[in-house]
C-alpha positions in Angstrom: 259.7 183.8 58.7 261.5 182.7 55.6 259.3 179.7 54.6 256.2 181.9 54.5 257.9 184.6 52.5 259.5 182.5 49.9 261.2 181.9 47.5 258.7 179.3 46.4 257.8 177.5 43.2 254.2 176.2 42.8 254.5 173.4 40.3 252.1 171.2 38.4 252.8 168.7 35.6 250.6 166.8 33.2 252.1 163.4 32.1 251.4 160.4 29.9 250.7 158.2 33.0 251.3 157.7 36.7 254.8 156.1 36.8 257.7 158.4 36.4 260.0 155.6 35.4 257.9 154.7 32.3 255.8 157.7 31.5 256.8 161.2 30.4 255.9 164.9 31.0 253.6 166.6 28.5 253.2 170.0 30.2 254.9 172.0 32.9 253.4 174.9 34.8 255.3 177.0 37.4 254.3 180.0 39.5 257.4 181.5 41.1 256.9 183.5 44.3 259.8 185.7 45.5 260.5 186.8 49.1 259.1 190.3 48.3 255.8 188.8 47.2 256.3 189.3 43.4 255.2 186.4 41.3 255.9 185.1 37.7 254.2 182.5 35.7 255.7 180.1 33.1 254.2 177.2 31.2 255.0 175.0 28.2 253.8 171.9 26.5 256.4 169.2 26.2 256.8 166.6 23.4 257.0 163.3 25.3 258.5 161.3 22.4 255.6 158.8 22.6 251.9 158.6 22.1 249.6 160.2 24.7 247.0 157.5 25.8 243.4 158.3 24.9 242.5 158.4 28.6 245.1 161.1 29.3 243.9 163.1 26.3 240.4 163.0 27.6 241.5 163.9 31.1 243.8 166.8 30.4 242.6 168.0 27.0 246.1 167.7 25.7 246.2 165.8 22.4 249.1 164.3 20.4 248.6 167.0 17.8 249.1 169.7 20.4 252.5 168.4 21.6 253.8 167.4 18.1 255.6 170.7 17.6 256.4 171.3 21.4 260.0 171.1 22.7 261.3 167.9 24.2 262.2 168.0 27.9 265.9 168.3 27.2 265.3 171.5 25.4 263.6 173.1 28.4 265.6 171.4 31.1 267.8 174.5 31.7 264.8 176.8 31.9 263.0 174.4 34.4 266.1 174.0 36.5 266.7 177.8 36.7 263.1 178.5 37.7 263.1 175.9 40.4 266.6 176.4 41.8 266.7 177.4 45.4 263.0 177.4 45.8 260.6 175.3 48.0 259.0 172.9 45.5 255.2 173.1 46.3 252.8 170.7 44.5 249.6 168.8 45.2 250.6 165.2 45.7 254.1 166.6 45.5 256.0 163.3 45.2 254.3 162.7 41.9 255.4 166.0 40.3 258.8 166.1 42.1 259.4 162.5 41.0 258.7 163.2 37.4 261.0 166.3 37.4 263.8 164.3 39.0 263.3 161.4 36.5 263.3 163.7 33.5 266.6 165.3 34.7 268.0 161.8 35.5 267.4 160.7 31.9 269.7 163.6 30.9 272.4 162.5 33.3 271.6 165.4 35.6 270.7 165.5 39.3 267.8 167.6 40.6 267.0 168.0 44.3 264.8 170.4 46.2 263.0 170.9 49.5 259.4 169.7 48.9 256.1 170.6 50.4 252.9 168.6 49.6 249.7 170.6 49.8 247.7 167.4 50.2 249.6 166.7 53.4 249.3 170.4 54.4 245.6 170.3 53.9 245.3 167.1 56.0 247.4 168.7 58.8 245.5 171.9 58.9 242.0 170.4 58.3 242.1 167.0 59.9 238.3 166.7 60.2 237.8 167.0 56.4 237.2 163.7 54.6 238.8 164.7 51.2 241.9 166.5 50.3 242.2 166.2 46.5 242.6 169.4 44.7 238.9 169.7 43.7 237.9 169.3 47.4 240.5 171.8 48.6 239.3 174.3 45.9 235.7 174.0 47.0 236.6 174.3 50.7 238.5 177.5 50.2 236.4 179.1 47.5 239.0 178.8 44.8 238.4 178.5 41.0 240.2 178.1 37.7 239.2 177.9 34.1 242.0 175.5 33.3 241.6 172.5 35.6 243.9 169.6 34.8 246.2 171.9 32.9 249.6 172.5 34.4 249.6 176.3 34.8 245.9 176.4 35.8 246.5 174.0 38.7 249.8 175.7 39.7 247.8 179.0 39.9 245.3 177.3 42.2 248.2 176.3 44.6 249.4 179.9 44.6 245.9 181.1 45.4 245.6 178.5 48.2 248.9 179.7 49.6 247.6 183.3 49.8 244.3 182.1 51.4 246.1 180.2 54.0 248.4 183.1 54.9 245.3 185.3 55.3 243.2 182.9 57.3 245.7 181.0 59.4 248.0 182.3 62.2 251.6 182.7 61.0 253.0 180.5 63.8 250.5 177.7 63.0 251.6 177.7 59.4 255.2 177.8 60.3 254.8 174.9 62.6 253.0 172.9 60.0 255.5 173.7 57.3 258.4 172.8 59.5 256.9 169.5 60.3 256.2 168.7 56.7 259.6 169.7 55.3 261.7 168.1 58.0 264.3 165.8 56.5 264.0 162.1 57.5 267.1 160.1 58.6 268.1 156.8 57.0 270.4 154.0 58.0 274.0 155.0 56.9 274.2 152.2 54.3 271.3 153.5 52.3 271.7 156.4 49.8 270.6 159.8 51.0 268.6 160.4 47.8 266.2 157.6 48.8 264.3 160.2 50.9 263.6 162.1 47.7 262.8 159.1 45.6 260.1 157.5 47.8 256.6 158.3 46.5 253.8 159.6 48.7 251.2 157.5 47.0 249.9 154.0 47.7 251.7 150.8 46.8 254.0 148.0 47.9 257.6 148.3 49.1 260.4 145.6 49.5 263.5 145.6 51.7 266.4 143.7 50.2 269.5 142.4 51.9 273.1 142.8 50.6 273.0 139.4 48.8 269.6 140.3 47.2 267.5 138.3 49.6 264.0 139.6 50.1 263.7 140.6 53.8 260.3 142.2 54.0 257.3 143.2 52.0 254.9 145.9 53.1 252.1 148.1 51.8 250.7 151.4 52.6 248.6 154.4 51.6 251.9 156.2 51.4 255.0 154.2 50.5 257.2 157.0 51.8 255.5 157.3 55.2 255.6 153.5 55.7 259.2 153.0 54.7 260.5 156.0 56.7 258.4 154.9 59.6 260.3 151.6 59.8 263.6 153.5 60.1 262.2 156.0 62.6 261.1 153.1 64.8 264.5 151.3 64.5 265.8 153.1 67.6 263.3 151.2 69.6 264.8 147.8 68.8 262.8 144.8 67.6 262.1 143.8 64.0 262.5 147.4 62.7 266.0 147.6 64.2 267.0 144.3 62.6 265.6 145.4 59.2 267.5 148.7 59.4 270.7 146.9 60.0 270.3 144.4 57.2 268.5 146.3 54.4 270.8 147.5 51.6 268.2 148.4 49.0 264.5 149.5 49.0 262.3 148.8 46.0 258.7 149.7 45.5 255.8 149.5 43.1 253.2 152.3 43.0 249.6 151.3 42.6 246.4 153.3 41.8 245.1 152.8 45.3 244.9 150.7 48.4 243.1 147.9 46.7 245.8 147.4 44.1 248.4 147.5 46.9 246.6 144.7 48.7 246.5 142.6 45.6 250.1 143.1 44.8 251.2 142.4 48.4 249.3 139.1 48.4 251.2 138.0 45.3 254.6 139.1 46.5 254.3 137.5 49.9 253.5 134.2 48.2 256.1 134.3 45.5 258.9 135.9 47.5 258.6 134.3 50.9 260.2 137.3 52.7 262.2 136.5 55.8 260.7 139.1 58.2 257.0 138.9 57.3 255.1 137.4 60.2 252.9 135.2 58.1 254.4 133.4 55.2 252.1 132.5 52.4 252.8 129.0 51.2 251.8 127.5 47.9 250.6 124.2 49.3 247.3 122.8 48.1 244.3 124.2 49.9 241.8 122.1 51.8 238.1 122.6 52.6 235.3 121.0 54.5 233.0 119.2 52.1 229.4 118.2 52.9 227.8 115.3 51.0 224.2 113.9 51.5 224.2 110.1 52.3 221.0 108.3 53.3 219.4 111.6 54.6 222.4 112.5 56.7 225.0 115.1 55.7 228.5 113.7 56.0 231.5 116.0 56.5 235.1 115.4 55.4 238.2 117.5 54.7 239.2 117.4 51.0 241.7 119.1 48.6 240.1 122.3 47.3 240.7 122.2 43.6 240.7 125.5 41.7 237.6 124.4 39.7 235.6 124.1 42.9 236.1 127.7 44.0 232.7 129.2 45.0 231.0 125.8 45.5 228.1 126.1 48.1 229.0 122.5 49.2 232.4 123.5 50.6 233.4 125.5 53.6 236.6 127.1 54.9 240.0 127.4 53.3 242.8 125.7 55.0 246.5 125.6 54.1 246.9 122.1 55.5 244.6 119.1 55.8 245.5 119.0 59.5 244.2 122.5 60.0 240.9 121.5 58.4 240.6 118.4 60.5 241.2 120.4 63.6 238.6 123.0 62.7 236.0 120.3 61.9 236.6 118.6 65.3 236.2 121.9 67.1 232.9 122.6 65.3 231.6 119.1 66.2 232.4 119.6 69.8 231.3 123.2 70.1 227.9 122.6 68.5 227.3 119.1 70.0 227.1 117.4 66.6 227.3 113.7 66.1 230.7 112.4 64.8 229.2 109.1 63.7 226.4 110.7 61.6 229.0 112.9 60.0 231.0 109.9 59.0 233.8 110.7 61.4 233.5 107.5 63.5 232.6 103.9 62.7 231.3 101.0 64.7 228.1 100.0 66.4 226.2 102.0 69.0 226.5 105.7 70.0 229.4 108.0 69.1 232.0 108.9 71.7 230.6 112.4 72.0 227.2 111.1 73.2 228.9 109.0 75.8 230.6 112.1 77.4 227.6 114.5 76.9 228.8 116.3 73.8 226.3 114.9 71.3 222.5 115.5 71.3 221.8 111.9 70.3 221.5 111.8 66.5 223.4 108.5 66.6 220.8 106.8 68.9 217.7 108.3 67.3 217.2 111.2 69.7 217.7 113.9 67.0 216.2 113.6 63.5 218.4 114.0 60.4 216.7 117.2 59.3 217.5 119.0 62.5 221.1 117.7 62.7 221.7 118.6 59.1 220.4 122.2 59.7 222.5 122.6 62.8 225.6 121.5 60.9 225.0 123.9 58.1 224.4 126.8 60.5 227.6 125.9 62.4 229.5 126.1 59.1 227.8 129.2 57.7 230.6 131.6 58.7 233.0 129.4 56.7 230.9 129.2 53.6 232.9 129.8 50.4 230.8 132.4 48.6 229.5 131.7 45.2 230.8 134.0 42.5 228.1 136.7 42.3 228.6 137.7 38.7 227.8 136.1 35.3 231.5 136.3 34.2 234.6 138.4 34.7 234.6 141.8 36.3 236.8 144.9 36.3 237.3 146.8 39.6 238.3 150.3 38.7 240.6 152.3 40.9 241.9 155.8 40.2 245.1 157.3 41.4 245.6 160.8 42.8 245.7 162.3 39.3 242.5 160.6 38.2 244.2 157.9 36.1 242.2 154.7 36.1 243.5 151.1 36.6 241.3 148.1 36.0 241.8 145.1 38.3 240.3 142.0 36.5 238.7 139.0 38.2 236.8 135.9 37.3 235.4 133.3 39.8 237.5 134.9 42.6 240.6 134.5 40.5 242.8 137.5 39.9 243.6 137.9 36.2 245.8 141.0 36.4 245.6 144.8 36.3 245.9 147.2 33.3 245.0 150.6 32.1 244.6 149.4 28.5 241.3 148.0 27.1 243.0 145.5 24.7 245.2 144.2 27.4 242.1 143.7 29.5 240.5 141.6 26.8 243.6 139.4 26.6 243.6 138.9 30.3 239.9 137.9 30.4 240.2 135.6 27.4 243.2 133.7 28.9 242.1 130.3 30.0 244.2 130.1 33.2 242.4 130.7 36.5 244.0 130.2 39.9 242.1 130.4 43.1 244.1 132.2 45.8 242.6 132.4 49.3 244.2 135.7 50.1 242.9 137.2 46.9 239.5 135.7 47.7 239.4 137.4 51.1 240.7 140.7 49.8 238.2 140.8 46.9 235.2 139.6 49.0 235.9 142.3 51.6 236.2 144.9 48.9 233.0 143.9 47.2 231.1 144.2 50.5 231.8 147.9 50.7 232.7 148.9 47.1 231.1 151.9 45.4 228.6 150.5 42.8 230.3 152.4 39.9 233.7 150.9 40.7 232.7 147.4 39.6 231.9 146.6 36.0 230.9 143.2 34.6 232.8 142.2 31.5 230.5 139.6 29.9 230.7 141.6 26.6 234.3 140.5 26.3 233.4 136.9 26.7 230.7 137.3 24.0 233.2 138.9 21.7 235.4 135.8 22.1 232.5 133.6 21.2 
């Protein structure tokens, strides 16, 4: 059983951030396991050639002073390549570590490829009933410990220990089956580069399929960009949209996000700005409309009006419609369903009763059979589900989301408007102080849904920034 016996490299990296294209490695830890069971450990700090953000310093304990005299990656590249060559690359959230190693080699004009096993996926496959599979949860579940958590060699040792525990507690054929499933190479359309399989990250984010002429074909999101993208190609044999996409796509691009919430926000923006051909629901930029109520001589009148940005959150407006016609249609349906009076609502003119009363679809408000107070209340109840919620905070807020390595990203909002995302405090201040606010119905729905179930400590009011501005 060669996979169980080795050779294996248990790998962990510490980095300046979560994006391999822009951030750099600051520490490498490798535990090599040979086929005969012998193991060797190696670790080094790495000078990234840039400042380590304060959040990373606090998270890892690696300071700028510690890496000042450390070698740059190009000085250790041969050593890293030799220790990983011919071995199964095992890491927790493996695409993160593997992606950084490949990117560091690519900067040197060198190519690095390896078979990869992600212990997050392995944990999910072997323990599907467990709710969490981050390294701390896996350690607690299997009774593992380290005195160097969030340091490269300390975490690589944990993976080696986990491997030994699994070999002792799981049947060999169960492990072999799981490993074969997780290391199986995916197939791609022939006109896409083979290395795409290695490049696709396992974390959350948004991906884009591009045509030969650069046209945007499709935008999607997922907890795992890799799983979603490869899923499209696996499903292509069944025909339909996936088969058409597989024939037309010539390039796949992606943007990683800290979590699913960030992916939802980015997807909403890209759908609106890119107008991808194959997305089922295109998000237009036409002015929004809403149903507005206005009191006139004791009776609430209803009309469909443009929903200006400044009115977002008004308790007097209901629904968000992309076209006036959609709002008019919704209002007519509400009037008919709830037997409301079109004349009292200002929808009909002339003497006598409304048309609805004549055909039995009005309770008689127009002929004095229903008082204004009751009719107004029924109207408000009928529209309650469409009410545009008032902004529940005194000012801007930050929604904090952490990626698989604990790195935080703050998504900033004010009056349902999305201001941007950042991991830098000063950038957050600039975004909040910017005067521009744009109400987007998709962002409104995404944020409102999130706030209804968000952990309390993930939302922080930023009124202090506004006071600093004053």
